[in-house]
C-alpha positions as CSV (number, residue, x, y, z in Angstrom):
1,M,-49.6,-6.4,-15.0
2,K,-46.2,-5.0,-13.5
3,N,-46.4,-1.8,-15.9
4,W,-49.9,-0.8,-16.1
5,F,-49.6,1.7,-13.2
6,H,-47.1,3.9,-15.1
7,I,-50.3,5.4,-16.8
8,F,-50.3,7.2,-12.9
9,P,-47.1,8.7,-11.9
10,Q,-45.5,7.2,-9.2
11,H,-42.8,9.5,-6.2
12,T,-44.2,13.0,-7.3
13,G,-45.1,13.9,-3.8
14,L,-49.0,13.6,-4.5
15,S,-51.0,10.3,-4.2
16,L,-52.2,7.8,-6.7
17,Y,-55.9,8.9,-5.6
18,A,-54.8,12.6,-7.0
19,W,-53.4,11.2,-10.3
20,I,-56.8,9.3,-10.4
21,I,-58.6,12.1,-10.4
22,F,-56.5,13.8,-12.8
23,C,-57.7,11.1,-15.1
24,L,-61.0,11.7,-14.9
25,L,-60.7,15.7,-14.5
26,P,-60.8,16.0,-18.6
27,F,-64.0,14.1,-18.6
28,Y,-65.5,16.7,-16.7
29,F,-64.0,19.7,-18.5
30,V,-65.3,18.3,-21.7
31,I,-68.6,17.3,-20.6
32,A,-69.4,20.0,-18.3
33,N,-69.8,22.8,-20.9
34,S,-69.9,21.4,-24.2
35,A,-71.8,20.5,-27.3
36,P,-72.4,16.7,-28.1
37,R,-70.0,16.7,-31.1
38,E,-67.2,18.5,-29.2
39,I,-68.0,15.9,-26.4
40,V,-67.5,13.1,-28.5
41,A,-64.4,14.8,-30.2
42,G,-62.6,15.7,-26.5
43,V,-63.1,11.9,-25.3
44,L,-61.7,10.8,-28.4
45,M,-59.0,12.8,-27.5
46,I,-58.5,11.8,-24.3
47,I,-58.4,8.5,-25.3
48,I,-55.7,9.0,-27.7
49,F,-53.7,11.0,-24.9
50,F,-53.7,7.7,-22.7
51,A,-53.0,5.1,-25.4
52,A,-50.2,7.2,-26.4
53,Y,-48.9,7.6,-22.9
54,R,-49.2,3.9,-22.6
55,F,-46.8,3.2,-25.5
56,S,-44.3,5.6,-24.2
57,F,-43.2,3.8,-21.4
58,V,-43.4,0.2,-23.2
59,K,-42.1,1.0,-26.5
60,R,-38.4,2.2,-27.7
61,G,-36.9,4.4,-30.3
62,S,-39.1,6.7,-32.9
63,I,-42.4,5.2,-31.8
64,V,-41.8,7.0,-28.5
65,Y,-41.4,10.3,-30.2
66,A,-44.0,10.1,-32.1
67,A,-46.1,8.9,-29.1
68,V,-44.9,12.3,-27.1
69,G,-45.5,13.9,-30.4
70,I,-49.6,13.1,-30.2
71,E,-49.7,13.8,-26.2
72,L,-48.5,17.3,-26.8
73,T,-50.7,18.0,-29.9
74,V,-53.7,16.5,-27.6
75,S,-52.4,18.4,-24.6
76,I,-52.7,22.2,-26.6
77,G,-56.1,21.0,-28.0
78,M,-57.1,20.2,-24.5
79,T,-55.6,23.7,-23.0
80,L,-57.1,25.5,-25.9
81,Y,-60.5,24.0,-26.2
82,F,-61.6,22.7,-23.0
83,G,-59.3,24.7,-20.3
84,Y,-57.7,21.4,-19.2
85,I,-53.7,21.8,-19.1
86,Y,-52.8,19.1,-16.8
87,F,-52.2,16.9,-19.2
88,F,-48.7,18.6,-19.8
89,L,-48.0,17.0,-16.1
90,F,-48.3,13.5,-17.5
91,L,-45.7,14.4,-19.7
92,A,-43.1,16.1,-17.4
93,F,-43.5,12.9,-15.4
94,F,-42.9,10.9,-18.3
95,I,-39.8,13.3,-19.6
96,G,-38.3,12.8,-16.2
97,N,-37.8,9.2,-16.6
98,I,-35.7,9.3,-19.7
99,T,-32.0,9.2,-19.1
100,Q,-30.4,10.0,-22.1
101,R,-29.7,13.9,-21.5
102,R,-29.9,15.4,-25.1
103,E,-33.5,13.4,-25.1
104,F,-34.3,14.9,-22.0
105,V,-33.4,18.5,-22.5
106,L,-35.2,18.5,-26.0
107,L,-38.5,17.1,-24.8
108,Y,-38.5,18.8,-21.6
109,T,-37.9,22.2,-23.7
110,L,-40.9,21.4,-26.1
111,N,-43.2,20.4,-22.9
112,V,-42.5,23.7,-21.2
113,V,-42.4,25.6,-24.4
114,A,-46.0,24.1,-25.2
115,G,-47.3,24.6,-21.8
116,V,-46.6,28.0,-20.9
117,S,-47.5,29.1,-24.4
118,S,-50.9,27.0,-24.4
119,A,-52.0,28.8,-20.8
120,A,-50.9,31.9,-22.3
121,F,-53.2,31.7,-25.2
122,G,-55.8,30.0,-23.2
123,F,-55.9,33.3,-20.8
124,Y,-56.3,35.1,-23.8
125,I,-59.2,33.3,-25.5
126,Q,-61.1,31.8,-22.2
127,S,-60.2,33.9,-19.8
128,E,-63.2,33.0,-17.7
129,I,-62.4,29.4,-17.4
130,F,-58.7,29.9,-16.5
131,M,-59.2,32.2,-14.2
132,M,-61.6,30.2,-12.0
133,Q,-59.0,27.7,-11.9
134,L,-55.8,30.4,-12.2
135,P,-54.1,28.7,-8.2
136,F,-54.0,24.9,-9.9
137,I,-52.5,26.2,-13.1
138,V,-49.8,28.0,-11.5
139,I,-49.1,24.8,-9.6
140,S,-49.4,23.1,-12.5
141,L,-46.9,25.2,-14.6
142,I,-44.5,25.0,-11.6
143,G,-45.0,21.3,-11.8
144,I,-44.2,21.8,-15.7
145,L,-40.9,23.0,-14.8
146,L,-39.8,21.2,-11.8
147,L,-41.2,17.8,-11.7
148,P,-38.8,16.5,-14.7
149,F,-35.6,17.3,-12.9
150,T,-37.3,15.8,-9.6
151,I,-38.1,12.8,-11.4
152,Y,-34.4,12.7,-13.0
153,L,-32.2,13.2,-10.3
154,R,-33.9,10.4,-8.6
155,K,-33.7,8.2,-11.3
156,K,-30.0,9.2,-11.2
157,Q,-29.8,8.8,-7.9
158,E,-31.0,5.5,-7.3
159,K,-29.1,4.4,-10.3
160,L,-25.8,5.8,-8.6
161,E,-27.1,3.7,-5.3
162,G,-27.5,0.5,-7.5
163,E,-23.8,1.0,-8.7
164,L,-22.7,1.7,-5.1
165,K,-24.5,-1.3,-3.8
166,D,-23.3,-3.6,-6.3
167,A,-19.4,-2.4,-5.7
168,N,-19.6,-2.8,-2.0
169,K,-20.6,-6.4,-2.8
170,K,-18.0,-6.7,-5.1
171,I,-15.5,-5.2,-2.6
172,S,-16.7,-7.7,0.0
173,Q,-16.0,-10.8,-1.9
174,L,-12.3,-9.5,-2.8
175,I,-12.1,-8.9,1.1
176,V,-13.1,-12.1,1.9
177,M,-11.1,-13.2,-1.2
178,E,-7.8,-11.4,0.7
179,E,-8.3,-12.2,4.0
180,R,-8.5,-16.1,2.7
181,Q,-5.1,-15.7,1.0
182,R,-4.1,-13.9,3.7
183,I,-5.2,-16.3,6.7
184,A,-3.3,-19.1,3.8
185,R,0.0,-17.1,4.0
186,D,-0.1,-16.9,7.5
187,L,-0.6,-20.6,8.0
188,H,1.9,-21.5,5.4
189,D,4.8,-19.2,7.3
190,T,3.7,-20.8,10.4
191,L,3.4,-23.9,10.0
192,G,5.4,-24.2,6.6
193,Q,8.7,-24.1,8.5
194,K,7.9,-25.9,11.4
195,L,6.7,-29.0,9.7
196,S,9.4,-28.9,7.7
197,L,11.9,-28.6,10.6
198,I,9.9,-32.0,12.0
199,G,10.3,-33.8,8.6
200,L,13.9,-33.1,8.9
201,K,14.5,-34.1,12.1
202,S,12.4,-37.0,12.3
203,D,14.3,-38.4,8.8
204,L,17.3,-37.6,11.0
205,A,16.6,-39.2,14.1
206,E,15.2,-42.2,12.2
207,K,18.9,-42.6,10.9
208,L,20.5,-42.3,14.0
209,I,18.4,-44.5,16.2
210,E,20.1,-47.5,15.3
211,I,23.9,-45.7,15.1
212,N,23.4,-43.8,18.1
213,G,20.6,-43.5,20.9
214,Q,21.3,-40.3,22.3
215,E,21.7,-38.6,19.5
216,A,18.3,-39.8,18.4
217,K,16.9,-38.8,21.1
218,K,18.1,-35.2,21.2
219,E,16.4,-35.1,18.0
220,I,13.1,-36.4,18.9
221,G,13.2,-33.7,21.6
222,D,13.9,-31.0,19.2
223,I,10.8,-32.3,17.2
224,N,9.0,-32.4,20.5
225,R,9.6,-28.8,21.1
226,T,8.9,-27.7,17.7
227,A,5.5,-29.1,17.7
228,R,4.5,-27.3,20.7
229,L,5.8,-24.0,19.4
230,A,3.9,-24.8,16.2
231,L,0.9,-25.5,18.2
232,K,1.1,-22.3,20.3
233,E,1.9,-20.3,16.9
234,V,-1.0,-21.7,15.4
235,R,-3.7,-21.2,18.5
236,E,-2.3,-17.6,18.4
237,L,-3.1,-16.9,14.9
238,V,-6.6,-18.7,15.0
239,S,-7.8,-17.2,18.3
240,D,-7.0,-13.3,17.8
241,M,-5.0,-13.0,14.1
242,R,-3.1,-10.6,16.0
243,G,0.1,-8.3,14.6
244,T,3.2,-9.8,15.4
245,R,6.5,-7.4,16.2
246,L,9.5,-7.8,15.1
247,A,11.6,-8.5,18.2
248,E,8.9,-11.1,19.1
249,E,9.4,-12.8,15.5
250,M,13.5,-12.7,16.2
251,R,12.8,-14.7,19.4
252,H,11.0,-17.6,17.4
253,V,13.6,-17.3,14.4
254,Q,16.2,-17.8,16.9
255,E,14.5,-20.8,18.6
256,I,13.8,-22.4,14.6
257,L,17.8,-21.8,13.3
258,E,18.9,-23.4,17.0
259,I,16.9,-26.4,16.4
260,A,17.7,-27.0,12.9
261,G,21.6,-26.2,14.0
262,I,22.2,-23.2,12.1
263,H,24.3,-20.5,13.5
264,L,22.4,-16.6,14.1
265,H,24.3,-13.8,14.1
266,V,22.0,-10.4,14.5
267,S,23.0,-6.5,14.1
268,G,20.9,-3.9,14.6
269,S,18.1,-3.6,17.2
270,P,15.0,-5.2,16.5
271,E,13.0,-3.0,18.5
272,L,11.5,-0.7,16.1
273,K,10.1,3.1,17.1
274,E,6.8,4.8,15.6
275,V,6.5,2.1,13.2
276,P,2.6,1.2,12.1
277,L,2.0,-2.2,13.3
278,L,0.9,-3.3,9.6
279,A,4.2,-3.0,8.3
280,E,6.3,-4.4,10.7
281,N,3.9,-7.2,10.9
282,T,4.8,-7.7,7.1
283,L,8.3,-7.2,8.2
284,S,7.9,-10.2,10.4
285,M,6.3,-12.4,7.9
286,C,8.7,-11.8,5.6
287,L,11.4,-12.7,7.8
288,K,9.9,-16.1,8.9
289,E,9.7,-16.9,5.1
290,A,13.0,-16.1,4.6
291,V,14.1,-18.1,7.6
292,T,11.9,-20.9,6.5
293,N,13.8,-21.3,3.1
294,I,17.2,-21.1,5.2
295,V,16.1,-24.1,7.1
296,K,14.3,-26.3,3.9
297,H,16.3,-25.2,1.4
298,S,20.0,-24.0,1.7
299,K,21.9,-26.3,3.7
300,A,23.5,-23.4,5.6
301,T,25.1,-23.6,8.9
302,L,24.9,-19.9,9.6
303,C,22.5,-17.1,8.9
304,E,23.2,-13.3,9.7
305,I,19.9,-10.6,10.0
306,S,20.7,-7.2,10.0
307,I,18.4,-4.4,10.7
308,L,19.2,-0.9,9.5
309,D,16.2,1.4,10.9
310,S,17.0,4.8,9.2
311,A,15.1,8.3,8.8
312,G,13.9,7.3,5.0
313,E,13.5,3.2,5.5
314,I,13.7,0.1,7.1
315,L,16.0,-2.5,5.4
316,V,16.4,-6.2,7.2
317,K,18.9,-8.0,5.3
318,V,18.8,-11.6,5.7
319,T,21.9,-13.7,4.4
320,D,23.2,-17.2,4.6
321,N,26.1,-19.3,3.7
322,G,24.3,-21.8,2.0
323,S,24.1,-23.3,-2.0
324,G,22.1,-20.9,-3.3
325,F,19.7,-21.0,-5.8
326,S,18.4,-20.0,-9.4
327,L,16.4,-16.6,-9.5
328,H,14.8,-17.6,-12.3
329,T,13.5,-20.9,-10.5
330,V,12.4,-19.4,-7.3
331,Q,10.2,-16.7,-9.5
332,Q,8.6,-19.2,-11.3
333,N,8.0,-21.8,-8.7
334,E,8.6,-20.3,-5.2
335,S,5.1,-19.3,-3.5
336,G,6.9,-18.3,-0.4
337,I,9.2,-15.7,-2.2
338,Q,5.8,-14.4,-4.5
339,G,4.3,-14.2,-1.3
340,M,7.1,-12.1,0.8
341,K,6.9,-9.8,-2.9
342,E,3.3,-9.3,-2.3
343,R,3.2,-8.4,1.4
344,L,6.0,-5.8,1.0
345,E,4.3,-4.2,-1.7
346,F,1.1,-3.7,-0.1
347,V,3.0,-1.5,2.3
348,N,4.8,0.0,-0.3
349,G,8.3,-2.3,0.3
350,T,10.4,-4.3,-2.4
351,L,12.3,-7.5,-2.1
352,D,15.5,-7.9,-3.6
353,I,17.6,-11.1,-3.9
354,V,21.4,-12.0,-4.4
355,S,22.2,-15.8,-4.6
356,N,26.0,-16.4,-4.7
357,D,27.7,-18.8,-2.5
358,G,24.6,-18.2,-0.4
359,T,21.7,-16.0,-0.6
360,S,20.9,-12.5,0.6
361,L,17.7,-11.1,1.1
362,F,16.8,-7.4,1.0
363,M,13.0,-6.4,2.4
364,R,12.4,-2.8,2.4
365,I,9.5,-0.9,3.5
366,P,9.8,3.3,3.7
367,R,9.5,5.1,7.0
368,I,6.6,7.0,7.3
369,V,7.2,10.3,9.3
370,Q,4.5,11.7,11.5
371,P,4.8,15.3,11.4
372,V,5.3,17.3,14.5
373,R,2.7,19.4,15.9
374,K,4.2,22.9,17.1
375,E,2.5,24.2,20.3
376,Q,0.9,27.4,19.7
377,P,1.7,30.0,22.3
378,L,-0.9,30.9,24.9
């Protein structure tokens, strides 16, 4: 029941009632001034046309072309014998629904040539009938010329809108997935180092509690401070997911290394100027991950952070005097290092690692130079 209305073209600027009239008009043209045999032949032609028109929409392949050929033949016959040219409008609508360009051009050309030729020849052999409906014939010829392009472009637009809708849906899904991964990385970077430090301090306090109560108390105090700091950072992360400036992250890093008993030496200023928040936040999160790895894995006593802000790039170098590690093992198994690389690549940055009697991480991001606007003289 879904396709029966294809007999009546849609979205053509005319209502369904107008197309019903077009379907009834051929019977009037046949019956009005025809002999009984001509009436029978005319009604038969009308039935054949609508049957073929129906097949045009529901069939595929060669049957469609055969149906169109029958429709063109009937349309020419109805125009020449009964002065009814309006079947060409039905064909124009059908041709507009063809999506293949070659078939569209071929059938459009055949329909226009057949329609215009039939109208011209009809004026010659039945001038009186055609002159009576001259305005309608002119409108029909204009419809035969323009209607297929209107339908064709509308169909193409609907297809593009559908593809755009699907693409936007996929983009929304990817954004949600990326946001989930980002939040997971942020939580890992925020809680990972704090919980690792709490674990280390807890183990140390457990060993010292029977040996040195004062040292155990100090370690428990550090655990308390670390837990409060972690809670504060999680609240900030969940409340507004705000970006973190490098200078602010340096203060957190200093607190963590101090609690872990690792000496920190800083060279260069963490106060970056004219750097997008996204780029600076990326450096901050990577710095946090680098310090987390030092606290968890390096067994280092010294951490050096160097910040070089040049005209072309920003370089943050993090070095420790720990035990080092195998680069191959880290690339395969350490999700923290992989997350740092992904973050930096997102802002066109790079991460280089050198591990030999300690570890050095080189985090680079390009500096985007804003063009200076020259004031125009008054």
